[in-house]
C-alpha positions as CSV (number, residue, x, y, z in Angstrom):
1,M,-24.5,-2.4,-13.7
2,I,-22.3,0.7,-13.7
3,T,-24.0,4.0,-12.9
4,R,-23.4,7.3,-14.6
5,S,-21.8,8.6,-11.4
6,Q,-19.3,5.7,-11.4
7,L,-18.4,6.2,-15.1
8,R,-17.9,9.9,-14.5
9,R,-15.4,9.1,-11.7
10,S,-13.5,6.3,-13.4
11,T,-10.6,6.1,-15.7
12,P,-11.6,4.1,-18.8
13,T,-9.5,1.4,-20.5
14,F,-10.4,-0.1,-23.7
15,V,-11.0,-3.8,-24.0
16,G,-12.0,-4.7,-27.5
17,R,-14.7,-2.2,-28.4
18,R,-16.0,-1.9,-24.8
19,T,-14.8,0.6,-22.3
20,K,-14.1,-1.0,-18.9
21,P,-13.7,1.2,-15.8
22,V,-10.5,0.9,-13.8
23,V,-11.0,1.0,-10.0
24,T,-9.5,4.3,-8.8
25,P,-10.2,6.4,-5.7
26,E,-12.6,8.4,-7.8
27,Y,-14.4,5.2,-8.9
28,I,-14.7,4.1,-5.3
29,V,-16.3,7.5,-4.4
30,G,-18.8,7.1,-7.3
31,L,-19.5,3.5,-6.3
32,T,-20.1,4.7,-2.7
33,D,-22.4,7.5,-3.9
34,G,-24.6,4.7,-5.5
35,E,-24.1,1.6,-3.4
36,G,-22.2,2.6,-0.2
37,C,-23.2,3.3,3.4
38,F,-21.6,5.0,6.4
39,Y,-23.1,3.4,9.5
40,V,-22.8,4.0,13.3
41,N,-23.9,1.5,15.8
42,L,-24.4,2.6,19.4
43,R,-24.3,-0.1,22.1
44,P,-25.2,0.9,25.7
45,A,-23.0,-0.2,28.5
46,R,-23.7,-3.8,29.4
47,T,-23.2,-3.3,33.1
48,A,-23.5,-0.4,35.5
49,T,-19.7,0.1,35.5
50,G,-19.2,-0.8,31.8
51,R,-18.6,1.6,28.9
52,P,-20.9,2.3,26.0
53,W,-19.6,1.2,22.6
54,V,-19.7,3.3,19.4
55,E,-18.9,1.3,16.3
56,T,-18.2,2.9,12.9
57,H,-18.8,0.9,9.7
58,F,-18.3,1.6,6.0
59,Y,-20.1,-0.7,3.5
60,I,-20.4,-1.1,-0.2
61,K,-23.0,-3.7,-1.3
62,V,-23.3,-5.0,-4.8
63,A,-24.8,-8.0,-6.7
64,A,-23.0,-11.3,-6.2
65,E,-21.6,-11.3,-9.7
66,D,-19.8,-8.0,-9.0
67,R,-17.5,-9.5,-6.3
68,P,-14.4,-9.1,-8.5
69,M,-14.9,-5.4,-8.5
70,L,-15.1,-5.4,-4.7
71,E,-11.9,-7.4,-4.6
72,Q,-10.3,-4.6,-6.7
73,V,-11.6,-2.0,-4.2
74,Q,-10.2,-4.0,-1.3
75,R,-6.8,-4.3,-3.0
76,L,-6.6,-0.6,-3.8
77,L,-7.6,0.4,-0.2
78,G,-5.6,-2.3,1.4
79,C,-8.1,-2.9,4.2
80,G,-11.6,-4.3,4.9
81,A,-13.2,-7.6,4.1
82,I,-15.7,-9.0,1.6
83,Y,-18.6,-11.1,2.8
84,H,-21.4,-13.0,1.0
85,Q,-24.7,-11.8,2.3
86,K,-27.5,-14.3,2.0
87,E,-30.9,-12.8,1.4
88,T,-34.1,-14.3,2.7
89,R,-36.5,-11.4,1.9
90,P,-38.8,-11.8,-1.1
91,N,-37.7,-9.8,-4.1
92,H,-34.1,-9.6,-2.9
93,T,-31.1,-11.4,-4.3
94,P,-27.9,-12.5,-2.5
95,C,-25.2,-9.9,-2.7
96,E,-21.6,-9.2,-1.8
97,R,-20.6,-6.7,0.9
98,Y,-17.3,-5.0,1.3
99,E,-16.9,-3.6,4.8
100,V,-14.4,-1.7,6.9
101,N,-15.1,-1.9,10.6
102,S,-11.7,-1.3,12.2
103,R,-11.5,2.0,13.9
104,D,-7.9,2.4,12.8
105,E,-8.7,1.7,9.1
106,I,-11.7,4.0,9.3
107,R,-9.4,6.8,10.6
108,S,-6.4,6.1,8.4
109,V,-8.0,5.0,5.1
110,I,-11.7,5.7,4.8
111,I,-11.9,9.2,6.2
112,P,-8.9,10.5,4.3
113,L,-10.3,9.0,1.0
114,F,-13.6,10.7,1.3
115,T,-12.1,13.9,2.5
116,E,-9.7,14.1,-0.5
117,Y,-12.3,12.9,-3.0
118,P,-15.7,14.3,-1.8
119,L,-18.9,12.4,-2.4
120,Q,-21.3,14.0,-4.9
121,S,-24.6,12.7,-3.5
122,K,-26.5,13.4,-0.3
123,K,-24.3,10.8,1.3
124,R,-21.7,13.6,1.6
125,N,-23.8,14.8,4.6
126,D,-23.8,11.4,6.1
127,F,-20.0,11.1,5.7
128,E,-19.5,14.5,7.4
129,K,-21.5,13.3,10.4
130,F,-19.8,9.9,10.3
131,K,-16.4,11.7,10.3
132,T,-17.4,13.9,13.3
133,I,-18.6,10.8,15.2
134,A,-15.3,9.0,14.5
135,E,-13.4,12.1,15.8
136,L,-15.5,12.2,19.0
137,V,-14.8,8.5,19.6
138,D,-11.1,9.1,19.0
139,R,-11.2,11.8,21.7
140,K,-13.1,9.4,24.0
141,E,-16.0,11.8,24.2
142,H,-18.4,8.8,23.9
143,L,-17.5,7.9,27.4
144,T,-19.3,10.9,28.8
145,P,-23.1,11.2,28.9
146,E,-22.9,14.5,27.0
147,G,-20.6,13.0,24.3
148,L,-22.8,10.0,23.8
149,A,-25.9,12.2,23.5
150,R,-24.1,14.3,20.9
151,I,-23.1,11.1,18.9
152,A,-26.7,9.8,19.2
153,A,-28.0,13.1,17.9
154,L,-25.6,13.1,14.9
155,K,-26.5,9.5,14.1
156,S,-30.2,10.3,14.1
157,L,-29.5,12.8,11.3
158,M,-27.7,10.3,9.1
């Protein structure tokens, strides 16, 4: 199902009598407003001399029958992967998940996309925190106790 936000941000093409949205950067932003997620995973150092890990992830999750749309998103962005996500919880159905986990792709594709085409929902605040965390990691600030604490504080606000 296409949300009003997605239609507002898409370029329509006419197929017969129906209007079919074309996947554009604006469409991806609208889709993310409704079905996307910016996620940060903090992993503590595994050993006393090890480093903590900070992972940044971008997801869009949709119903299984909408996989072709995610394939268009993947082609347009030129990065990421699509996975089938089985669901074992009652009242949930299997879905498809597009995700970008590569730090380089987050930096070179995802952050510029959402900087140029701002989100319209409350996810805009999550994106701003996500972007700040990615910048802190790029500067290797996560390797200091202070930097890691700042990242954890930002993550808690997402």
